[in-house]
C-alpha positions as CSV (number, residue, x, y, z in Angstrom):
1,M,59.0,23.1,76.5
2,P,55.3,22.8,77.3
3,A,53.9,19.9,79.3
4,G,50.7,18.1,78.3
5,L,47.8,16.6,80.2
6,V,44.4,15.1,79.3
7,I,41.4,15.7,81.6
8,S,39.0,12.8,81.3
9,A,36.5,10.7,83.3
10,P,34.6,7.4,83.3
11,A,31.5,9.2,81.9
12,S,29.8,12.5,81.1
13,G,28.6,14.8,83.8
14,V,31.4,14.1,86.3
15,G,33.1,17.5,86.3
16,K,35.7,17.5,83.5
17,T,34.9,21.0,82.2
18,T,34.8,22.5,85.7
19,L,38.1,21.0,86.6
20,T,39.7,22.0,83.3
21,L,38.6,25.6,83.7
22,A,39.7,25.7,87.3
23,L,43.1,24.3,86.7
24,A,43.6,26.6,83.7
25,R,42.6,29.7,85.6
26,A,44.6,28.8,88.7
27,W,47.8,28.2,86.7
28,R,47.2,31.3,84.7
29,D,46.9,33.2,88.0
30,R,50.3,31.9,88.9
31,G,51.8,33.4,85.7
32,L,51.8,30.3,83.5
33,N,50.6,30.3,79.8
34,V,47.9,27.7,79.5
35,Q,46.6,26.3,76.2
36,C,43.4,24.3,76.1
37,F,41.9,21.9,73.5
38,K,38.7,20.0,73.4
39,S,38.7,16.3,72.3
40,G,35.7,15.5,70.2
41,P,32.9,17.4,68.5
42,D,31.8,20.1,71.0
43,Y,31.2,23.7,69.9
44,I,30.6,25.1,73.4
45,D,33.5,24.1,75.6
46,P,36.2,25.9,73.6
47,A,34.6,29.3,74.4
48,F,34.8,28.5,78.1
49,H,38.5,27.5,77.7
50,A,39.2,30.8,76.1
51,A,37.5,32.6,78.9
52,A,39.7,30.8,81.4
53,T,43.0,31.1,79.6
54,G,42.8,34.2,77.4
55,R,43.9,31.9,74.5
56,A,41.7,30.5,71.7
57,S,40.9,26.8,72.1
58,V,40.1,24.4,69.3
59,N,38.7,20.9,68.8
60,V,40.8,17.9,68.0
61,D,38.9,14.8,66.7
62,S,40.4,11.4,65.8
63,W,37.3,10.2,63.9
64,A,37.2,13.2,61.6
65,M,40.8,14.4,61.5
66,D,44.0,12.8,60.4
67,R,47.1,12.9,62.5
68,A,48.7,15.7,60.5
69,T,45.6,17.9,61.1
70,I,45.6,17.2,64.8
71,E,49.3,17.9,65.1
72,H,48.8,21.2,63.2
73,L,46.1,22.2,65.6
74,V,47.9,21.4,68.8
75,S,51.1,23.1,67.6
76,R,49.6,26.3,68.9
77,G,50.6,25.1,72.3
78,T,54.3,25.3,71.5
79,N,54.7,28.6,73.4
80,A,52.5,27.5,76.3
81,D,53.8,26.3,79.7
82,I,51.0,23.7,80.2
83,V,48.6,22.2,77.7
84,L,45.2,20.8,78.8
85,A,43.0,18.6,76.5
86,E,39.5,18.2,77.9
87,G,38.0,14.9,76.9
88,S,34.4,14.1,76.0
89,M,32.1,11.5,77.5
90,G,34.2,8.7,79.1
91,L,37.9,8.1,78.4
92,F,37.4,5.3,75.9
93,D,34.0,6.2,74.5
94,G,34.0,6.5,70.7
95,V,32.2,4.9,67.8
96,A,32.5,1.2,66.9
97,A,34.1,1.8,63.5
98,R,37.4,3.6,63.2
99,G,37.5,6.9,61.4
100,V,40.4,8.8,60.0
101,S,42.8,8.3,62.9
102,G,40.7,6.7,65.6
103,T,37.2,6.2,66.9
104,G,36.7,9.7,68.3
105,A,37.6,8.6,71.9
106,T,39.6,10.9,74.2
107,A,42.0,8.0,74.7
108,D,43.0,8.3,71.0
109,I,44.3,11.8,71.6
110,A,46.1,10.9,74.8
111,E,47.9,8.0,73.1
112,M,48.7,9.9,69.9
113,L,50.2,12.9,71.7
114,G,51.7,10.9,74.6
115,W,49.9,13.0,77.3
116,P,49.0,11.3,80.6
117,V,45.4,11.4,81.8
118,V,44.1,13.0,84.9
119,L,40.9,11.2,85.7
120,V,37.9,12.9,87.4
121,I,35.9,10.4,89.4
122,D,32.6,11.0,91.2
123,P,32.5,8.4,93.9
124,S,28.9,9.3,95.0
125,G,27.1,6.2,96.2
126,Q,30.3,4.1,96.3
127,A,33.7,4.0,98.0
128,Q,36.3,1.3,97.2
129,T,34.5,0.6,93.9
130,A,35.8,3.9,92.6
131,A,39.3,2.4,92.8
132,A,38.2,-0.6,90.8
133,I,36.8,1.8,88.1
134,A,40.1,3.7,88.1
135,A,42.1,0.5,87.9
136,G,40.0,-0.7,85.0
137,L,40.5,2.5,83.1
138,R,44.3,2.5,83.9
139,D,44.7,-1.1,82.5
140,Y,42.2,-1.1,79.6
141,R,44.6,0.2,76.9
142,P,48.4,-0.1,77.2
143,G,49.2,3.0,75.2
144,V,47.2,5.3,77.5
145,R,48.9,6.3,80.8
146,L,47.0,7.3,83.9
147,A,48.7,10.1,85.9
148,G,46.3,10.1,88.8
149,V,42.8,11.0,90.0
150,V,40.8,14.0,91.3
151,L,37.8,13.0,93.3
152,N,34.7,15.1,92.8
153,R,31.6,15.5,95.0
154,V,33.0,13.7,97.9
155,A,30.4,13.3,100.7
156,S,32.6,13.5,103.8
157,L,36.1,13.1,105.2
158,R,35.4,9.5,106.0
159,H,34.1,8.9,102.5
160,E,37.3,10.6,101.1
161,D,39.5,8.5,103.3
162,L,37.9,5.2,102.1
163,V,38.4,6.1,98.5
164,R,41.9,7.4,99.0
165,R,43.0,4.3,100.8
166,A,41.7,2.0,98.1
167,L,43.4,4.0,95.3
168,H,46.7,4.1,97.3
169,D,46.6,0.3,97.6
170,I,46.6,-0.1,93.8
171,G,49.2,2.6,93.2
172,I,47.0,5.4,91.8
173,P,47.9,8.9,93.0
174,V,45.0,11.1,94.3
175,F,45.7,14.7,93.5
176,G,42.8,16.0,95.5
177,A,39.2,15.6,96.6
178,L,36.5,18.1,96.0
179,P,33.5,18.2,98.3
180,R,30.1,19.0,96.9
181,H,29.9,22.7,95.9
182,A,26.8,23.7,94.0
183,E,27.8,27.3,93.6
184,I,30.3,26.4,90.9
185,S,28.0,24.2,88.8
186,L,27.9,25.5,85.2
187,P,24.3,26.0,83.9
188,K,23.0,23.6,81.3
189,R,20.4,23.3,78.6
190,H,19.4,20.6,76.1
191,L,22.5,20.7,73.9
192,G,24.9,21.0,76.8
193,L,26.2,23.9,78.8
194,V,24.7,27.4,78.4
195,Q,27.2,29.2,76.2
196,A,30.0,31.2,77.8
197,E,29.0,34.4,75.9
198,E,25.5,34.1,77.4
199,Q,26.8,34.2,81.0
200,A,27.7,37.6,82.2
201,E,29.2,36.2,85.4
202,I,31.4,33.5,83.7
203,G,34.6,35.2,84.8
204,K,33.5,35.2,88.5
205,L,32.3,31.6,88.2
206,I,35.7,30.4,86.8
207,D,37.5,32.4,89.5
208,E,35.4,30.7,92.2
209,A,36.1,27.3,90.6
210,A,39.8,28.0,90.6
211,R,39.8,29.2,94.3
212,F,37.9,26.0,95.2
213,V,40.3,23.7,93.3
214,V,43.4,25.5,94.8
215,E,42.1,24.7,98.3
216,H,41.5,21.0,97.6
217,V,43.9,19.9,94.8
218,D,47.7,19.7,94.8
219,L,48.3,21.8,91.7
220,D,52.1,21.3,91.9
221,A,51.6,17.5,91.8
222,V,49.3,17.7,88.9
223,L,51.8,19.8,87.0
224,R,54.7,17.4,87.8
225,A,52.6,14.6,86.3
226,A,52.3,16.3,82.9
227,A,54.4,14.9,80.1
228,V,57.1,17.2,78.7
229,W,56.0,17.6,75.1
230,S,58.1,18.5,72.0
231,P,55.6,19.5,69.4
232,Q,56.5,18.4,65.9
233,A,56.5,21.0,63.2
234,A,53.2,20.4,61.3
235,A,54.0,19.8,57.7
236,N,50.4,20.3,56.6
237,G,47.8,22.7,57.7
238,L,44.0,22.1,57.6
239,N,42.5,20.7,54.5
240,V,39.7,23.3,54.4
241,T,38.6,25.4,51.5
242,P,36.7,28.6,52.5
243,P,33.1,28.8,51.2
244,G,34.0,32.2,49.6
245,Q,36.5,35.1,49.5
246,R,34.2,37.3,51.6
247,I,31.9,35.4,54.0
248,A,28.8,36.9,55.7
249,L,28.5,34.8,58.9
250,A,25.5,34.9,61.2
251,R,26.7,35.3,64.7
252,D,24.6,35.8,67.9
253,A,22.9,33.7,70.6
254,A,20.9,31.8,68.0
255,F,23.7,31.2,65.6
256,S,26.9,30.4,67.4
257,F,27.9,26.7,66.9
258,V,31.0,27.1,64.7
259,Y,34.1,25.0,65.2
260,P,36.9,27.5,65.9
261,H,39.3,25.7,63.7
262,M,37.0,26.2,60.7
263,L,37.0,30.0,61.1
264,E,40.7,30.0,61.5
265,A,41.2,27.9,58.4
266,W,39.0,30.2,56.4
267,R,41.0,33.2,57.5
268,A,44.3,31.4,57.0
269,A,43.3,30.7,53.4
270,G,42.7,34.4,52.8
271,A,39.0,34.7,53.3
272,E,37.4,37.7,55.1
273,I,34.6,37.2,57.5
274,S,31.9,39.8,58.3
275,T,29.5,38.9,61.1
276,F,25.8,39.9,61.4
277,S,23.1,39.3,63.9
278,P,19.7,38.0,62.8
279,L,18.4,38.5,66.3
280,A,19.3,42.2,65.9
281,D,17.4,42.1,62.6
282,E,20.6,42.6,60.6
283,A,20.9,41.4,57.0
284,P,24.0,39.8,55.6
285,D,26.7,42.1,54.2
286,A,25.7,42.9,50.6
287,S,29.3,42.9,49.5
288,A,29.9,39.3,50.6
289,D,30.0,36.5,48.0
290,V,28.5,33.8,50.3
291,C,26.4,33.7,53.4
292,W,26.8,31.1,56.1
293,L,24.2,30.4,58.9
294,P,25.8,28.2,61.6
295,G,23.9,26.1,64.1
296,G,22.9,27.3,67.6
297,Y,19.5,27.7,69.3
298,P,17.0,29.0,66.8
299,E,14.3,27.1,68.6
300,L,14.7,29.4,71.6
301,H,14.4,32.5,69.5
302,A,12.1,31.4,66.7
303,G,9.5,34.1,67.2
304,K,12.1,36.8,67.1
305,I,13.8,35.4,64.0
306,A,10.4,35.2,62.3
307,A,9.7,38.8,63.2
308,S,13.1,40.0,61.9
309,A,11.8,41.4,58.6
310,R,15.1,43.1,57.5
311,F,17.0,39.9,58.1
312,C,14.6,37.6,56.3
313,S,14.2,39.9,53.3
314,G,17.9,40.6,53.1
315,L,18.7,36.9,53.2
316,R,16.2,36.2,50.4
317,A,17.6,39.0,48.3
318,F,21.2,37.7,48.9
319,A,20.2,34.2,47.8
320,E,18.9,35.4,44.5
321,T,22.4,35.9,43.2
322,R,24.8,34.2,45.7
323,P,25.1,31.0,47.7
324,V,23.6,30.7,51.2
325,H,24.4,27.7,53.4
326,G,23.0,26.6,56.7
327,E,24.2,24.1,59.3
328,C,21.7,22.4,61.7
329,G,19.9,25.4,63.3
330,G,20.9,27.5,60.3
331,Y,19.5,24.9,58.0
332,M,16.2,25.0,60.0
333,V,16.1,28.8,59.6
334,L,16.6,28.5,55.8
335,G,13.5,26.3,55.8
336,T,9.8,27.0,55.6
337,A,8.8,26.8,59.2
338,L,10.0,25.9,62.7
339,T,7.6,24.7,65.4
340,D,8.9,25.5,68.9
341,A,8.6,23.3,72.0
342,D,5.3,25.0,72.9
343,G,3.8,23.9,69.6
344,V,3.8,27.4,68.1
345,R,4.7,27.4,64.3
346,H,7.0,30.2,63.1
347,E,7.6,31.1,59.5
348,M,11.2,31.0,58.6
349,A,13.1,32.3,55.5
350,G,11.5,29.9,53.0
351,L,14.7,29.4,50.9
352,L,14.3,25.7,51.4
353,G,11.2,23.5,51.9
354,L,12.5,22.0,55.2
355,E,10.0,22.2,58.1
356,T,11.1,21.1,61.6
357,S,9.4,20.8,64.9
358,F,10.5,20.7,68.6
359,A,7.0,19.9,69.9
360,K,7.9,16.3,70.0
361,R,11.7,16.1,70.7
362,R,13.8,13.4,69.2
363,M,17.6,13.3,69.7
364,H,19.8,13.0,66.7
365,L,23.4,12.5,67.7
366,G,26.5,11.1,66.0
367,Y,29.3,11.4,63.5
368,R,28.3,11.9,59.8
369,L,30.1,11.1,56.6
370,A,28.5,12.8,53.6
371,A,29.2,12.3,49.9
372,L,28.0,15.4,48.2
373,A,25.6,14.8,45.3
374,A,25.9,18.5,44.3
375,P,28.3,21.4,45.2
376,M,27.9,23.4,48.3
377,P,30.0,26.5,49.3
378,G,33.6,25.5,49.5
379,H,33.1,21.9,48.3
380,Q,32.5,20.3,44.9
381,A,30.1,17.4,44.1
382,G,31.7,14.1,45.1
383,A,33.5,15.6,48.1
384,R,33.4,13.5,51.2
385,L,32.8,15.6,54.3
386,R,33.1,14.5,57.9
387,G,30.9,16.2,60.5
388,H,28.8,15.7,63.6
389,E,25.0,16.0,64.2
390,F,23.4,16.9,67.5
391,H,19.9,18.3,67.8
392,Y,16.4,17.5,69.0
393,S,14.3,18.6,66.1
394,T,11.9,16.3,64.1
395,I,11.7,16.6,60.4
396,V,8.1,17.4,59.3
397,A,9.0,17.9,55.6
398,Q,12.2,17.8,53.6
399,P,10.9,18.0,50.0
400,D,13.9,19.5,48.2
401,T,16.6,17.7,46.2
402,P,19.0,15.9,48.6
403,L,22.3,17.6,49.0
404,A,24.3,14.4,49.9
405,V,24.2,10.7,50.7
406,V,24.9,10.7,54.4
407,H,26.1,7.8,56.5
408,D,26.5,7.5,60.3
409,A,29.7,6.1,61.8
410,T,28.6,2.5,61.3
411,G,28.0,3.1,57.6
412,A,24.2,3.1,57.8
413,V,22.5,5.6,55.5
414,I,20.5,8.2,57.4
415,A,17.5,10.3,56.4
416,E,19.0,13.7,57.2
417,T,20.4,14.2,53.7
418,G,20.5,18.0,53.7
419,S,18.8,19.9,50.9
420,R,19.5,22.2,48.0
421,R,17.3,24.6,46.1
422,G,18.6,27.3,43.8
423,Q,21.4,29.1,45.6
424,A,20.5,27.6,49.0
425,T,21.9,24.5,50.6
426,G,21.8,23.1,54.1
427,T,22.8,20.2,56.3
428,F,22.0,18.9,59.7
429,F,25.6,18.0,60.4
430,H,28.3,20.5,61.4
431,L,31.3,20.3,59.1
432,I,34.6,19.3,60.8
433,A,36.9,18.3,57.9
434,E,37.0,17.1,54.3
435,D,38.7,13.8,53.6
436,R,42.1,14.4,52.0
């Protein structure tokens, strides 16, 4: 039977992803089958997990998904030796109002699945206080079990000894201590890590992280701390309707933010997916019955997208007779224009009136619950869709008919309603699930 662990931390930026990748690769190098998951709405980390393990990783999300969906998704770990769920933000960080099966906190997944937590703590600028933080996290929620701690970015042997002694005194195991090691830092940009597919050296970086962790962490002790897990047969699959039978999906460095479970659900329902690259000036497959533009980084490639005449003309021709939908960055590209961070305005496809700007960045972040006022591909009017929004664009104009009434996780109505015009629709949020 597989054994499960959750990798979490007191906060973001402490080293959860690096430790998850290093453990996964180190155990894989020992001949174990490792399955990773990502807790929360992150479209980038699952690709890193796949690079480390050779197995597809998916998101599990307690705010957007019910328990049956989460159990269905994690059942792919049945034939693994060890299952790692990488958390998001801090262990208990979620939204104030409960969603479908929780608040979106990593702790929800740990408690639901019965997997103990390995806590990554960065004790920079402190010593014994790190033990107080670990103790607080251990005792905060009775249903969440702390397996132990990995210290990251330890300044010296004396520093390590002070923290280890304090943790030992309160009965919290220390699996290892990692000194500062800049060479294995994963590069970042404004929406998180630079995507795995954009890093030619990602394999070597993960190998180096694994070598480093093997030197400083007791992998056998971590493995022994994992909970033996008997996955339940998932009675229900994903409640996802494909947007069409044959889907033309934009896929390149500018259009890559797609939740893996969505693509798997479309294929499982019998849909065929053909990919095309707007950055390579490719048009959507003319034989498809729907075109889907996911999010990504169009703001980094706006000039190239605007100059891709074949893509733009092909997209407009497609939209004359068939639905086209865009999420976040894809929505921006369906609009009239996008102004980049340097203040340069680029003409976009013009299928919607939306105009956005990155010249004055403003962060939009959070869960979204949308009640559709009109149909969009795969969903009828009145459907309640759960998703997540994360971008830095400012709306200059959004003149078209709103696609939905959209609320944030507190129930407040927000201005990012999405748009519809003719066969084109778009939303700022990325779809995760539809309410059953």
